[in-house]
Residue frames as qw, qx, qy, qz and C-alpha x, y, z in Angstrom:
[[0.169, -0.049, 0.187, 0.966, 77.10, 53.83, 106.79],
 [0.184, 0.720, 0.625, -0.238, 74.11, 56.16, 106.62],
 [0.201, 0.147, 0.324, 0.913, 73.30, 58.82, 104.04],
 [0.068, 0.716, 0.596, -0.357, 70.81, 61.61, 104.64],
 [0.220, 0.344, 0.349, 0.844, 69.64, 64.34, 102.25],
 [0.078, -0.681, -0.508, 0.522, 68.19, 67.51, 103.76],
 [0.086, -0.121, 0.298, 0.943, 66.73, 70.24, 101.61],
 [0.393, 0.595, 0.565, -0.415, 63.68, 71.70, 100.02],
 [0.550, 0.626, 0.456, 0.313, 62.44, 72.98, 96.72],
 [0.166, 0.934, 0.055, 0.311, 63.46, 76.56, 97.48],
 [0.432, -0.840, 0.327, -0.025, 66.45, 76.14, 99.77],
 [0.201, 0.630, -0.750, -0.027, 69.93, 74.70, 99.85],
 [0.966, -0.071, -0.191, -0.160, 70.40, 70.93, 99.91],
 [0.159, -0.668, 0.707, -0.169, 72.87, 69.13, 102.15],
 [0.897, 0.059, -0.426, -0.102, 73.98, 65.52, 101.96],
 [0.408, -0.659, 0.562, -0.289, 75.20, 63.97, 105.20],
 [0.828, 0.170, -0.534, 0.002, 77.22, 60.78, 105.22],
 [0.505, -0.669, 0.439, -0.325, 77.95, 59.15, 108.57],
 [0.928, 0.067, -0.345, 0.127, 80.37, 56.39, 109.43],
 [0.695, -0.582, 0.034, 0.420, 83.43, 55.99, 111.57],
 [0.384, 0.903, -0.059, 0.181, 85.65, 58.90, 110.59],
 [0.748, -0.090, -0.109, 0.648, 89.41, 59.22, 110.69],
 [0.086, -0.967, -0.191, 0.145, 89.49, 62.74, 112.14],
 [0.458, -0.556, 0.356, 0.595, 93.23, 63.16, 111.59],
 [0.402, 0.210, 0.655, 0.605, 92.70, 62.61, 107.86],
 [0.087, 0.840, 0.510, 0.165, 89.74, 64.99, 107.74],
 [0.280, -0.896, 0.001, 0.345, 91.69, 67.73, 109.53],
 [0.488, -0.326, 0.497, 0.639, 94.74, 67.19, 107.31],
 [0.332, 0.462, 0.647, 0.508, 92.69, 67.39, 104.11],
 [0.053, -0.929, -0.366, 0.022, 90.95, 70.53, 105.38],
 [0.376, -0.748, 0.189, 0.513, 94.25, 72.23, 106.15],
 [0.448, -0.043, 0.611, 0.651, 95.61, 71.37, 102.69],
 [0.212, 0.674, 0.614, 0.350, 92.47, 72.68, 100.96],
 [0.166, -0.952, -0.197, 0.164, 92.39, 75.92, 102.96],
 [0.462, -0.562, 0.347, 0.592, 96.11, 76.41, 102.39],
 [0.421, 0.222, 0.646, 0.596, 95.65, 75.91, 98.66],
 [0.084, 0.853, 0.480, 0.186, 92.83, 78.45, 98.55],
 [0.308, -0.885, 0.015, 0.350, 94.89, 81.01, 100.48],
 [0.490, -0.306, 0.500, 0.645, 97.91, 80.46, 98.22],
 [0.338, 0.492, 0.641, 0.482, 95.73, 80.84, 95.11],
 [0.040, -0.939, -0.341, -0.016, 94.16, 84.06, 96.39],
 [0.393, -0.748, 0.208, 0.492, 97.57, 85.55, 97.26],
 [0.478, -0.034, 0.609, 0.632, 98.91, 84.57, 93.83],
 [0.222, 0.696, 0.593, 0.340, 95.87, 86.07, 92.11],
 [0.190, -0.939, -0.179, 0.223, 96.24, 89.30, 94.12],
 [0.467, -0.516, 0.359, 0.622, 99.89, 89.70, 92.99],
 [0.452, 0.319, 0.629, 0.546, 98.88, 89.57, 89.32]]
């Protein structure tokens, strides 16, 4: 596993972690998170 930090004093910082990735899990988690955000925004709009 490798960890890299990219950033500067006046800019955004990113942390990159590399290893063998289970892409199905990453895609599934992304879909769940995006779906949750969309559901929250729709719920908030109805209020």
